[in-house]
C-alpha positions as a printed Julia matrix, in Angstrom:
723×3 Matrix{Float64}:
 66.49  44.21   33.5
 69.13  42.75   31.34
 72.0   45.12   30.46
 72.59  45.61   26.77
 76.18  44.65   26.01
 76.16  47.23   23.2
 76.28  50.02   25.89
 79.27  48.42   27.65
 82.67  50.31   27.41
 84.4   49.97   24.1
 88.15  49.09   23.84
 90.48  51.67   25.36
 92.6   51.88   22.22
 89.52  52.94   20.2
 88.55  55.66   22.66
 92.13  56.89   22.94
 92.25  57.63   19.2
 89.19  59.86   19.15
 89.71  63.67   19.16
 89.3   65.07   22.65
 86.32  67.11   21.82
 84.49  64.11   20.34
 85.29  61.96   23.48
 84.01  64.73   25.77
 80.95  65.36   23.65
 79.96  61.64   23.54
 80.76  61.1    27.28
 78.45  64.03   28.05
 75.71  62.55   25.7
 75.98  59.25   27.56
 75.62  61.03   30.94
 72.56  62.99   29.6
 70.95  59.7    28.56
 71.55  58.15   31.98
 70.0   61.27   33.62
 66.99  61.08   31.31
 66.48  57.46   32.2
 66.67  58.3    35.84
 64.16  61.12   35.65
 66.7   63.78   36.22
 66.36  65.28   32.78
 63.08  66.1    31.1
 61.88  64.84   27.69
 62.11  68.26   25.95
 65.7   68.85   27.05
 66.63  65.33   26.09
 65.11  65.86   22.66
 67.27  68.99   22.19
 70.44  67.09   23.26
 69.52  64.15   20.94
 68.73  66.18   17.97
 71.93  68.18   17.83
 73.67  64.83   17.52
 71.27  63.56   14.82
 69.24  61.1    17.02
 65.5   61.15   16.18
 62.61  59.55   17.95
 61.29  56.98   15.49
 57.63  56.3    14.65
 57.84  52.99   16.47
 58.05  53.5    20.3
 61.18  52.92   22.17
 63.64  53.17   19.29
 65.54  55.89   17.46
 66.56  56.73   13.98
 70.15  57.94   13.6
 71.03  60.43   10.91
 74.68  60.3     9.97
 76.39  63.23    8.01
 78.42  62.25    4.93
 79.68  65.74    3.74
 79.13  66.07    0.05
 78.26  62.36   -0.11
 81.92  61.29    0.08
 82.18  57.65    1.11
 85.14  55.31    1.24
 85.33  51.56    1.56
 86.44  51.97    5.17
 83.54  54.23    6.0
 80.99  51.98    4.11
 82.31  48.96    5.99
 81.97  50.76    9.38
 78.47  51.94    8.57
 77.56  48.37    7.8
 79.13  47.04   10.96
 77.31  49.52   13.19
 74.07  48.96   11.26
 74.32  45.27   12.04
 75.42  45.78   15.67
 73.2   48.66   16.73
 70.41  48.94   14.14
 68.4   46.61   11.96
 70.82  45.54    9.15
 70.25  48.18    6.5
 71.02  51.86    5.73
 68.91  54.44    3.97
 70.56  57.09    1.58
 68.84  60.5     1.69
 68.42  63.32   -0.74
 70.85  65.33    1.47
 73.58  62.75    0.99
 73.16  61.53    4.65
 72.92  57.9     5.81
 70.13  56.92    8.14
 69.93  53.87   10.47
 66.82  52.62   12.21
 65.5   50.76   15.29
 68.38  51.73   17.64
 68.19  51.66   21.41
 68.94  55.17   22.95
 71.45  53.73   25.49
 73.57  52.28   22.78
 73.78  55.45   20.65
 76.94  56.92   22.28
 78.89  53.78   21.57
 77.61  53.61   18.01
 78.8   57.2    17.53
 82.22  56.39   19.02
 82.6   53.59   16.47
 81.56  55.88   13.68
 83.89  58.6    14.9
 86.79  56.11   14.88
 86.19  55.83   11.14
 86.04  59.59   10.67
 82.25  59.8    10.53
 80.21  62.31   12.57
 76.56  62.74   13.4
 77.03  66.11   15.02
 74.56  68.7    13.73
 72.78  66.21   11.43
 69.72  67.64   12.84
 68.49  70.52   15.0
 68.69  74.26   14.27
 72.09  74.06   12.79
 73.83  73.96    9.47
 72.88  70.56    8.12
 75.0   68.2     6.05
 76.75  70.24    3.28
 75.91  68.71   -0.06
 77.51  68.87   -3.5
 77.3   67.35   -6.89
 78.77  63.78   -6.78
 80.48  64.31  -10.08
 82.67  67.2    -8.99
 86.27  66.93  -10.13
 85.45  64.38  -12.76
 82.7   65.81  -14.97
 83.66  66.99  -18.48
 81.67  70.06  -17.77
 83.3   70.95  -14.48
 84.43  74.55  -14.06
 86.59  73.37  -11.15
 86.29  70.87   -8.4
 84.07  72.19   -5.54
 84.84  69.28   -3.22
 87.56  71.15   -1.22
 85.22  74.15   -0.79
 82.33  72.04    0.39
 84.75  70.25    2.75
 86.02  73.61    4.01
 82.51  74.88    4.62
 81.54  71.77    6.5
 84.53  71.89    8.78
 84.33  75.6     9.37
 80.75  75.45   10.5
 81.02  72.25   12.55
 80.67  73.15   16.2
 81.0   76.87   15.29
 79.1   78.98   17.87
 77.52  81.05   15.15
 75.25  78.16   13.94
 74.42  76.12   17.01
 71.17  77.77   18.18
 69.55  79.27   15.12
 65.84  79.86   14.67
 65.86  76.9    12.16
 68.09  74.79   10.05
 70.24  76.03    7.11
 70.86  73.81    4.05
 73.9   74.43    1.77
 74.8   73.01   -1.68
 77.76  73.27   -4.01
 77.74  72.68   -7.93
 80.85  72.38  -10.03
 79.13  71.92  -13.33
 78.53  74.88  -15.67
 75.78  73.18  -17.55
 73.82  70.85  -15.23
 72.55  71.15  -11.78
 73.14  67.97   -9.76
 73.0   69.74   -6.42
 69.77  71.68   -6.56
 71.23  75.09   -6.11
 68.1   77.25   -5.83
 66.26  75.05   -3.31
 68.84  75.73   -0.61
 69.38  78.43    1.92
 72.8   78.94    0.34
 73.76  77.61   -3.11
 77.15  77.96   -4.71
 78.13  77.26   -8.33
 81.7   77.32   -9.51
 82.63  80.27  -11.66
 85.88  81.52  -13.22
 86.5   85.17  -14.05
 89.49  86.86  -15.65
 90.54  89.74  -13.38
 93.51  91.9   -14.24
 94.68  89.27  -16.67
 94.46  86.38  -14.1
 92.07  83.52  -13.97
 90.18  83.87  -10.69
 87.97  81.27   -8.98
 84.71  82.2    -7.34
 81.02  81.32   -7.05
 77.68  82.27   -8.4
 75.6   82.51   -5.19
 71.93  81.96   -4.45
 70.41  82.86   -1.11
 67.12  81.99    0.52
 65.76  78.9    -1.23
 63.88  76.06    0.32
 61.12  73.49   -0.16
 58.77  72.22    2.52
 55.12  73.26    2.58
 56.01  76.76    1.23
 58.63  76.12   -1.43
 60.6   79.17   -2.62
 63.49  79.52   -5.0
 66.78  81.16   -3.93
 67.56  84.73   -5.03
 70.66  85.4    -7.08
 73.08  87.2    -4.77
 76.06  87.43   -7.0
 77.32  86.09  -10.38
 80.83  86.05   -8.89
 81.9   85.8    -5.19
 85.68  85.47   -5.01
 86.72  82.12   -3.39
 88.4   83.84   -0.45
 85.12  85.45    0.47
 83.19  82.15    0.63
 83.6   81.58    4.44
 83.36  85.41    5.48
 80.27  85.89    3.28
 78.6   82.74    4.59
 79.47  83.72    8.26
 77.82  87.04    7.67
 74.64  85.55    6.23
 74.38  83.03    9.14
 74.87  85.79   11.76
 72.05  87.96   10.2
 69.76  84.92    9.94
 70.53  83.98   13.58
 69.94  87.56   14.74
 66.79  88.47   12.81
 65.22  85.19   11.91
 61.79  84.17   13.28
 61.89  82.13   16.42
 58.3   82.0    17.72
 56.46  80.54   14.72
 58.41  77.37   13.61
 56.55  77.45   10.27
 57.99  80.94    9.42
 61.5   80.46   10.74
 63.49  79.41    7.61
 65.83  81.93    5.96
 63.59  82.14    2.93
 60.82  83.67    5.25
 63.29  86.22    6.59
 64.22  87.3     3.04
 60.53  87.58    2.24
 59.77  89.61    5.33
 62.62  92.07    4.95
 62.65  92.19    1.24
 65.7   91.04   -0.66
 67.22  94.43   -0.87
 66.98  95.01    2.92
 68.33  91.54    3.72
 71.25  92.22    1.36
 71.88  95.52    3.02
 72.05  93.97    6.45
 74.37  91.29    5.28
 76.75  93.69    3.56
 76.77  95.75    6.76
 77.69  92.64    8.65
 80.43  91.76    6.16
 81.94  95.23    6.69
 81.81  94.82   10.55
 82.91  91.18   10.62
 86.35  90.51   12.12
 87.77  87.86    9.72
 90.4   85.71   11.21
 92.86  84.99    8.48
 93.09  81.39    9.64
 89.57  80.9     8.24
 90.92  80.41    4.74
 93.4   77.86    5.94
 90.48  75.52    5.27
 91.09  76.35    1.55
 94.84  75.61    1.52
 94.51  72.58   -0.72
 91.61  73.79   -2.83
 93.56  74.18   -6.03
 95.08  70.67   -5.93
 94.02  68.89   -9.04
 91.91  65.81   -8.63
 93.93  62.72   -9.69
 93.01  59.04  -10.01
 93.32  57.26   -6.66
 95.88  54.63   -6.53
 94.86  50.96   -6.53
 97.17  48.13   -5.63
 94.57  45.51   -6.48
 94.84  43.11   -9.39
 91.68  43.36  -11.65
 89.92  40.03  -12.08
 89.67  38.95  -15.74
 86.3   39.43  -17.2
 84.41  36.37  -18.65
 85.07  35.81  -22.32
 82.59  37.48  -24.67
 80.99  39.68  -21.89
 81.65  42.81  -24.01
 78.88  41.55  -26.42
 76.47  40.42  -23.69
 73.15  42.26  -24.0
 73.04  42.87  -20.26
 76.46  44.39  -20.28
 75.68  46.68  -23.23
 72.47  47.87  -21.54
 74.27  48.54  -18.33
 77.15  50.35  -20.06
 74.75  52.49  -21.94
 72.64  53.4   -18.99
 75.05  53.51  -16.03
 78.43  54.64  -17.49
 79.67  58.02  -18.53
 83.25  59.12  -19.49
 85.07  61.33  -17.11
 86.96  64.52  -18.0
 90.25  62.5   -18.2
 88.86  60.58  -21.17
 90.24  57.29  -19.88
 88.12  56.89  -16.76
 84.45  56.36  -16.22
 81.71  57.4   -13.79
 79.45  54.42  -12.9
 76.0   55.09  -11.35
 74.52  52.49   -9.17
 70.79  52.31   -8.79
 69.82  51.9    -5.07
 66.11  51.12   -4.92
 64.39  53.51   -2.47
 67.87  54.45   -1.31
 67.93  51.35    0.88
 71.13  49.36    1.0
 71.5   46.08    3.09
 74.7   45.69    5.07
 75.71  42.71    2.99
 75.42  44.62   -0.23
 77.21  47.61    1.4
 80.18  45.39    2.19
 80.21  43.83   -1.4
 80.03  47.36   -2.84
 82.88  48.69   -0.54
 85.11  45.86   -1.7
 84.23  46.36   -5.38
 84.82  50.07   -5.16
 88.26  49.5    -3.57
 89.27  47.15   -6.41
 87.83  49.05   -9.44
 87.55  52.73   -8.39
 90.31  53.25   -5.88
 87.77  53.44   -3.18
 86.03  56.53   -4.59
 82.28  56.45   -3.94
 79.77  59.3    -3.67
 76.08  59.43   -2.61
 73.8   61.36   -5.01
 70.81  63.55   -4.14
 68.69  60.95   -5.93
 69.65  58.35   -3.3
 71.98  56.37   -5.51
 75.67  55.78   -5.49
 78.47  56.71   -7.96
 81.82  55.0    -8.48
 84.38  57.51   -9.78
 87.75  57.03  -11.42
 86.92  53.65  -12.94
 89.49  52.86  -15.78
 87.52  52.26  -18.95
 89.31  49.02  -19.68
 87.99  47.36  -16.53
 84.35  48.06  -17.1
 83.59  44.53  -18.33
 85.11  43.04  -15.2
 83.33  45.64  -13.04
 79.96  44.73  -14.53
 80.61  41.11  -13.89
 81.48  41.85  -10.23
 78.35  44.08   -9.79
 76.11  41.51  -11.5
 77.33  38.75   -9.28
 76.62  40.9    -6.27
 73.14  41.87   -7.49
 74.11  45.52   -7.89
 74.04  45.89  -11.66
 70.5   47.31  -11.9
 70.1   49.95  -14.64
 67.98  53.12  -14.95
 69.63  55.38  -12.39
 68.35  58.96  -12.62
 65.73  58.04  -15.23
 61.99  58.18  -14.93
 61.79  54.78  -13.37
 64.31  55.69  -10.68
 61.9   57.07   -8.2
 63.01  59.13   -5.19
 61.16  58.47   -1.95
 61.58  59.43    1.73
 60.95  56.84    4.59
 57.48  58.28    5.04
 55.11  56.53    7.35
 57.33  53.45    7.44
 59.51  54.96   10.19
 58.9   58.75   10.29
 56.73  60.25   13.0
 55.43  62.9    10.51
 54.86  60.54    7.72
 51.19  60.2     6.57
 51.61  57.65    3.72
 54.23  55.16    2.76
 56.33  56.97    0.13
 58.46  53.79   -0.28
 55.43  51.62   -0.72
 54.18  53.81   -3.56
 57.67  54.06   -5.08
 57.92  50.27   -5.18
 54.53  50.01   -6.88
 55.48  52.55   -9.54
 58.81  50.71  -10.06
 56.73  47.53  -10.77
 54.52  49.53  -13.05
 57.49  50.74  -15.1
 58.55  47.14  -15.56
 55.03  46.41  -17.0
 52.2   48.74  -18.08
 54.23  51.9   -17.97
 57.2   50.37  -19.86
 56.22  51.97  -23.15
 56.91  55.45  -21.78
 60.37  54.79  -20.22
 62.32  55.94  -23.24
 60.16  58.96  -24.2
 59.96  60.1   -20.55
 63.52  58.98  -19.77
 64.73  62.36  -18.29
 61.74  62.99  -16.1
 61.95  62.79  -12.3
 59.18  61.35  -10.07
 59.66  62.03   -6.34
 57.39  61.01   -3.37
 57.27  62.52    0.08
 55.22  61.05    2.91
 54.23  64.59    4.19
 54.45  68.22    3.34
 58.11  68.55    4.58
 59.39  67.47    1.12
 62.24  65.21    2.25
 62.12  63.65   -1.16
 61.98  67.08   -2.88
 58.69  66.24   -4.48
 57.97  69.91   -5.31
 61.04  70.02   -7.48
 60.04  66.97   -9.51
 58.35  66.75  -12.88
 55.68  64.61  -11.13
 55.55  64.71   -7.39
 53.35  63.12   -4.79
 52.83  64.33   -1.21
 51.29  62.06    1.38
 47.81  63.1     2.6
 44.61  61.47    3.89
 40.86  61.81    3.17
 37.82  60.12    4.64
 35.03  58.03    3.16
 32.08  56.7     5.14
 33.97  57.24    8.44
 37.08  55.39    7.21
 40.53  56.93    6.5
 41.79  56.71    2.91
 45.52  57.19    2.19
 45.84  59.88   -0.43
 48.33  61.95   -2.42
 48.5   65.56   -3.48
 49.71  65.52   -7.09
 52.37  68.08   -8.06
 53.45  68.75  -11.69
 56.08  70.8   -13.42
 59.05  71.04  -11.13
 62.79  70.61  -12.04
 66.24  71.26  -10.72
 67.98  73.24  -13.39
 70.13  75.92  -11.81
 68.98  79.28  -13.04
 65.86  77.65  -14.65
 64.8   75.65  -11.59
 61.03  75.49  -11.3
 58.64  74.63   -8.45
 55.98  72.08   -9.19
 52.35  73.21   -8.87
 49.78  71.29   -6.71
 47.04  70.06   -9.08
 44.77  67.64   -7.41
 44.31  65.2    -4.54
 43.7   61.55   -5.32
 43.57  58.23   -3.31
 46.98  56.71   -3.24
 45.74  53.57   -4.91
 45.25  55.66   -8.06
 48.72  57.22   -8.19
 50.04  54.69  -10.73
 47.05  55.62  -12.91
 47.78  59.28  -12.57
 51.36  58.74  -13.64
 50.16  56.86  -16.73
 47.66  59.58  -17.58
 50.24  62.41  -17.27
 52.64  60.49  -19.57
 49.92  59.76  -22.07
 49.13  63.5   -22.11
 52.77  64.21  -22.61
 52.99  61.9   -25.59
 49.7   63.07  -27.19
 50.13  66.77  -26.65
 53.8   67.27  -27.2
 54.78  69.59  -30.03
 58.14  69.9   -31.71
 60.05  68.11  -29.0
 58.5   70.21  -26.33
 59.7   69.13  -22.82
 57.27  67.63  -20.27
 57.08  70.69  -18.1
 56.49  72.93  -21.16
 53.51  70.67  -22.24
 52.06  70.7   -18.75
 52.35  74.47  -18.37
 50.8   75.01  -21.76
 47.9   72.7   -20.88
 47.4   74.59  -17.62
 46.2   73.53  -14.2
 42.52  73.57  -15.07
 42.97  71.16  -18.0
 45.14  68.9   -15.98
 42.66  68.86  -13.08
 39.9   67.94  -15.57
 42.06  65.08  -17.06
 42.84  63.68  -13.64
 39.35  64.2   -12.14
 38.3   60.52  -12.72
 41.07  59.35  -10.43
 39.66  61.27   -7.4
 36.89  58.77   -6.9
 37.0   56.58   -3.8
 34.79  53.46   -3.95
 33.08  52.14   -0.9
 35.01  49.83    1.56
 32.79  46.94    0.45
 33.53  47.54   -3.28
 37.29  48.0    -2.96
 38.81  47.53    0.46
 42.33  48.04   -0.98
 41.61  51.79   -1.36
 41.66  51.94    2.48
 45.14  50.37    2.6
 48.36  51.91    1.84
 50.96  50.52   -0.7
 53.09  48.03    1.08
 50.51  47.59    3.97
 48.0   45.48    2.08
 46.95  43.53    5.22
 45.91  46.47    7.56
 43.55  49.39    7.21
 45.12  52.79    6.88
 45.02  55.36    9.74
 46.97  58.4    10.78
 49.33  58.33   13.69
 48.08  60.9    16.22
 49.27  62.54   19.35
 53.0   62.81   18.32
 55.09  65.6    17.04
 57.68  65.42   14.31
 61.31  66.33   15.1
 62.56  67.81   11.85
 63.68  71.06   13.4
 63.99  70.24   17.03
 62.59  71.9    20.08
 63.19  75.54   20.71
 63.51  75.74   24.52
 64.15  73.52   27.4
 61.66  72.24   30.0
 63.55  73.98   32.9
 63.35  77.7    32.61
 66.79  79.36   33.4
 66.85  81.94   36.26
 69.07  84.67   37.63
 69.5   82.57   40.89
 72.06  80.45   38.98
 74.03  83.52   37.98
 73.8   84.83   41.58
 75.18  81.56   42.93
 78.09  81.69   40.51
 78.83  85.25   41.51
 78.9   84.27   45.15
 81.25  81.37   44.38
 83.52  83.67   42.27
 83.76  86.09   45.14
 84.51  83.39   47.74
 87.27  81.88   45.58
 88.76  85.31   44.97
 88.91  85.88   48.77
 90.71  82.57   49.15
 93.09  83.59   46.26
 91.95  80.69   44.08
 92.04  82.99   40.96
 91.64  80.39   38.36
 88.29  79.05   39.76
 87.17  82.61   40.56
 87.58  83.57   36.86
 85.77  80.47   35.72
 82.84  81.07   38.18
 82.6   84.72   36.98
 82.39  83.41   33.36
 79.65  81.07   34.33
 77.84  83.84   36.16
 77.88  85.87   32.93
 76.68  82.95   30.8
 73.91  82.09   33.32
 72.79  85.65   33.42
 72.71  85.94   29.62
 70.76  82.79   29.32
 67.71  84.33   31.02
 66.96  87.02   28.41
 67.97  84.64   25.61
 65.34  82.21   26.85
 62.79  84.93   26.52
 63.7   85.2    22.87
 63.34  81.41   22.57
 67.03  80.79   22.36
 68.39  77.93   24.44
 72.14  77.46   24.06
 73.88  74.24   25.03
 77.17  75.81   26.42
 78.42  78.91   28.14
 80.44  79.73   25.03
 77.29  79.47   22.76
 75.37  81.62   25.43
 77.84  84.5    25.34
 77.9   84.38   21.47
 74.17  84.47   21.2
 73.78  87.27   23.63
 76.26  89.39   21.78
 74.55  88.53   18.41
 70.89  89.05   19.55
 71.29  91.9    22.03
 74.56  93.9    21.51
 74.71  93.76   17.74
 71.02  94.69   17.4
 71.63  97.81   19.59
 69.35  96.58   22.49
 72.11  97.11   25.0
 75.19  99.35   25.29
 77.75  98.73   22.49
 80.54  98.61   25.19
 79.67  94.85   25.31
 80.6   94.4    21.74
 82.87  91.45   21.19
 82.1   90.16   24.6
 82.21  86.58   23.51
 85.69  86.82   22.05
 86.93  88.85   25.01
 85.76  86.18   27.49
 87.12  83.34   25.39
 90.49  85.15   25.39
 90.4   85.72   29.12
 89.89  82.07   29.85
 93.18  81.35   28.17
 95.15  84.0    30.15
 97.31  83.43   33.22
 94.89  83.6    36.25
 96.33  86.51   38.24
 94.77  88.5    41.03
 94.33  91.56   38.78
 92.6   89.52   36.12
 90.31  87.74   38.59
 89.36  91.02   40.18
 88.52  92.54   36.8
 86.53  89.52   35.73
 84.48  89.54   38.86
 83.7   93.28   38.55
 82.73  92.72   34.87
 80.49  89.75   35.82
 78.66  91.92   38.45
 78.07  94.65   35.91
 76.97  92.23   33.2
 74.57  90.6    35.59
 72.81  93.91   36.06
 72.75  94.49   32.38
 71.04  91.12   31.79
 68.5   91.79   34.57
 67.6   95.16   32.96
 67.43  93.57   29.52
 65.07  90.89   30.75
 62.94  93.48   32.45
 62.61  95.43   29.18
 61.57  92.32   27.25
 58.9   91.66   29.9
 57.62  95.26   29.5
 57.41  94.9    25.7
 55.43  91.65   26.09
 53.02  93.14   28.61
 52.51  96.25   26.48
């Protein structure tokens, strides 16, 4: 077997520059991959390891998809160049921008992933917790700090939240993922506040004559197959309470959230199960009991620094003569450009079709952004890019540069700018090709649907390849969800049609499922809905208002003709998905998706591991090797705690995470003696102390007692199950 040079050691100078925790993390990942290939590590355990670092098994066998976190969508030319470099070296030469402001790469060999992550880390990019039962990428409006309607810049707060939660033991082994969004705009909602587990909107209140920053807070939202809107928690949470409040919510979710049924394990289901008042009561009690480290708010030290134009040392190329009057320039300027809050800078939106960016275009864009925008680039939740801080006077030259690079397409965030997830192209859960349908609708808007583009300009069309709603189709005016049906024993690619959703802060609405149609008829359905809007609109009524007034029964009646599936002999194209015209459609079977990760490992933890560590601790104590004795006692406690945690479907990665989860799920719920309260913190402090005989003796005694507590706890759990 030929060894892949991409998995060979990287230059020492690159590795030396990485933070120690990142080096150790990726070295361990590399070792786990080797053990997996040698048959020493099972598939389920490997999956859990992969997912915490954002590596997914792809639909195509033998290759991986890598999700890369870009907190609040903040890109720089250096990061974009590095993403392009690794996409060429390790993947297949393009990157996909997601609705969560992530970047995804495809067709990667598992053995090469650690080196790819090292190269990304060298540019300040992480994949850690891009997946799994963790806090996912923290998103925010891409216009924060620049919009004329800004209350204040939320970027520093999103950044603080992301860094505070990264590798934080409170959110490494939750029942499911948690998604977070920040919005700075007092008028619009470019973040989707109410479809997140936690949504924060910038607010300012006058308190005792002083202008005070804080947040309007929503809790418990989410999409997927059971979409729910977040509940208003508070109209004003002071900024210094942001991290303590969030920690309390996460701890309650981790402690009481569902773990057995994956379909009911999101925070929205816990809120529904307990009732919002009871959920609030538990969170408030946790806030009262929470020991807040004053250093937490060190993350907010620079939060009040005013956003200023980035410095640029580049000379701006002169624009071609007369370009200011060129119809293409005028169309682009009217569609893509808005004035910033400074009055002399512009925000420029770049339409990225299907969120797919080739590495060549990524490099061109990085260079253009460095020259014209001081390197300030943001990803939007609509899978586009925004250049910020562009001086108004350089717009003609910028347009010329974008046009020459093939990046001056117009229509970003209009009805013809369709959001689509990867769907069945690469995703194991995908049923239909969301991108294929999006491309067909894009062509339709250039032709037959063109007459509706101005009237329906503000509408959003979103397409997800399955019910998981990665494209947020249930929050769209018109949404499609991949499905399938059968005709004469053949599979037919189909779509569930959703109507009436919108992301509008307090007035956010969830789209209603109306009817199921063959995918081939989706463009006709869009046309029919736009026709209805045009014909039935009264007094400037918005699209969602018209659809709501007509009602589901009327809409179903109007769309009924599009449910017909002709025979294969009559129209074989109905049995083929968009983008796959040369092959008959079928559903991928026998695989599981990895959107939330596995719950438990394939090797069940046992008390024998704890007993072995206890014996080692005692032996080292006798030989006066107190440092090793203390460490073995610590591992004995973690190994003992892992057994009852496993019974609750919690499978921590590290001893530190294990002691945290035990305290959270057993001590703080009253299931065991409160004398073990704060055991995680006590153990972490002990490991930092000078290893004396007295300390080692006390640690060994505590470990022996804790072992018995864990055995008793496991026994009680077993009795509950058998009862």
